[in-house]
C-alpha positions as CSV (number, residue, x, y, z in Angstrom):
1,M,-21.3,-16.0,-32.0
2,P,-18.4,-13.5,-31.1
3,W,-19.0,-11.7,-27.5
4,N,-17.7,-8.4,-25.9
5,K,-17.8,-6.6,-23.0
6,E,-21.7,-6.1,-23.1
7,N,-23.0,-9.3,-24.4
8,Y,-21.0,-12.6,-22.7
9,P,-22.3,-15.9,-21.8
10,D,-24.0,-15.7,-18.6
11,S,-21.5,-18.3,-16.7
12,L,-19.3,-15.2,-16.9
13,K,-21.7,-12.8,-14.8
14,N,-20.0,-13.5,-11.7
15,F,-16.6,-12.8,-12.8
16,T,-14.7,-9.2,-12.0
17,A,-14.5,-7.3,-15.3
18,P,-10.9,-7.9,-16.2
19,V,-11.2,-11.7,-15.6
20,R,-14.5,-11.9,-17.9
21,N,-13.0,-9.7,-20.7
22,K,-10.1,-12.1,-20.7
23,A,-12.5,-15.0,-21.0
24,V,-14.2,-13.3,-23.7
25,E,-11.2,-12.6,-25.6
26,I,-10.0,-16.5,-25.1
27,A,-13.4,-17.7,-26.3
28,N,-13.4,-15.8,-29.5
29,A,-10.1,-16.9,-30.3
30,L,-11.4,-20.5,-29.8
31,L,-14.6,-20.0,-31.4
32,E,-12.5,-18.4,-34.4
33,E,-10.2,-21.6,-34.3
34,G,-13.3,-23.7,-34.8
35,Y,-14.1,-24.7,-31.3
36,E,-17.9,-25.2,-30.6
37,E,-19.5,-22.8,-28.3
38,G,-19.7,-24.9,-25.3
39,R,-16.0,-26.2,-25.4
40,A,-15.1,-22.6,-25.9
41,I,-16.8,-21.1,-23.0
42,A,-15.5,-23.6,-20.6
43,I,-11.8,-23.6,-21.8
44,A,-11.8,-19.6,-21.6
45,T,-13.3,-19.7,-18.1
46,S,-10.7,-22.1,-16.5
47,Q,-7.6,-20.2,-18.7
48,A,-9.6,-16.9,-17.4
49,K,-9.4,-17.9,-13.8
50,E,-5.8,-18.8,-14.3
51,W,-4.9,-15.8,-15.4
52,G,-6.4,-13.6,-12.8
53,E,-4.8,-15.4,-10.2
54,N,-1.4,-15.2,-12.2
55,H,-1.9,-11.6,-12.3
56,D,-3.3,-10.9,-8.9
57,Q,-6.6,-10.0,-10.1
58,P,-9.8,-10.8,-7.9
59,V,-11.5,-13.6,-9.8
60,R,-15.4,-13.0,-8.7
61,R,-17.2,-10.1,-7.6
62,K,-18.1,-9.5,-4.3
63,E,-21.6,-10.0,-3.3
64,D,-23.7,-6.7,-2.8
């Protein structure tokens, strides 16, 4: 199931929008390559965190 900005895995809900969107992009690409959902989410989460850190993006949303 491909994800988008409004519909994404619950595990990404605490990420900032740029990092979450990158994770969705990566996860969707992995799904197209045949990865199963759980594995795609895990890989995408790790790579998106790294992307955020390398682009000086805050990774997690601040608690209200």
